[in-house]
Structure formats: structure tokens, C-alpha cells
N, C-alpha and C positions, 0 to 999 in steps of 0.2 A: 554261890561264889566259892571258888576253890582257895584254900589257904596257900600262901607262897611258901616254898620250901627253903628259899634263900633270903637273905636280908641285906639291907643297905649297909655298906662297909665291908661286906664279906668278899674275900678273894676267891674267884671261881676259875674253872678251866672249861673251855669249850671242847666238848667231846669229838666233834667232827673236824674242826679246823685247828685244833691243837694250839690254842693261845690262852694266856691268862688275862684276867682283868679284875676290876673291882666294880661291884654294883653300886650305882648312885641313885637309882630310882626303880620302882616296881609298878607295873600295870597288872591288874588281876586277870586281864585277858587282853588279846591283841587290840591295840588302839591305832595302829598304823593304817595307811591307805592300801587299797587293793593293788594299785600299780606297784608300790614298793614291795608288797608281799609277793606278787607275781615275778618281779625282777630279781629280788634279793634272797628271799626265803627258799632257796633251791631244794632243801630237803622236805619242804611242805609240812612243817610242824603244825599241830593243831592250834587254831586261834583261840580256843577255849581252855587255855591254861595260862598261868602267869607268864609274863614277858618282862625281861629285865633290860634296863639301860646300863651299859657296861663301858667303862673306860678301859681301853685295850692297852696292855703292857707293851712297852717299847714301840709305841705308836703315837700319833698326834690326832687320833680320832676316837670316837665312841661307836658302839654298835647296839643293836636291839636284838635280843636273843630269847628264844623260847626256853622255858624251864627244862623241857625234855632234852635239850642240847647241852645242858650244864651239869657240872659236878663240882664239889668242893675241891679247891686246889690243894694238893699235898705240899706245894711250895708256898710258904707264907712270907717270902721275901717281899720287900716293898715293890710296888708297881711303878713303872716309869712312864708317866703320861703328863704332859704340860698342863692339863686341866684339873689335876688332883686338888690343887689348893682352892679351886672354885667351890669344891664340895666338902673337903675334909681338912681337919686341923692337924692330923698326923695319924700314926699307926700305933696301936697298943695291943700286944699279945696277938699279932697277926690279923687284927681287925681295924679297919680305918674308922676314925672317930669323926662324926659329922662336925663341920665347921658351923658353930652356933652363934658366931659373932655377927652383930648387925652392921651392915655397911652404911 
């Protein structure tokens, strides 16, 4: 099993589609369906690498991204996504802090 390069709470940049987002979950290899992969993963990244669940900046959705398509964002400004508070308590030193409160 490969070690993930990025971590939950980290702000990343998508190299191909030029958007920022924050990672809220990690799969150590692709766990999506074949139909989704064929339809959405246009660049055909390897399924045998970490894949990240990302809240997209200035959007109301999330995405699922292969590690090879991500880099650390040089811009550490806060992310604008309505689902941030579902996962994170806030941002500190450019890294989102997990929301550890129990509902």
C-alpha cells in the first residue's frame, strides 16, 4: 500500500483543471465505480495510487481526485465551500482543523 502524499485539512491545487480545494478524506487506492471512472476520470490516472475527496473552492460540490493530479496550493487563503463546517472547525496556519465535536 502506498503512503499518501497529502493529508486531511491540506489545501491543494488541481494541476489539470486549475482549481483549489481542501482534502477531507483519503482512499489509499481508487474505491469508486468503473462507470464513474470511465465517465469522469478523463485523464485516466492510475487507480493504484491514493485518491482524495476534495471540497472545491468557490463551489458547492466535492470531487474525487488522483494524487498525481494534485499539488500543494501556494495560495493558503480560506476555501469557500458550504460544506466546510461539516468537516472542519476552522483554519490555522493554512491547514484546516478537523471538527472533532460530537453531534
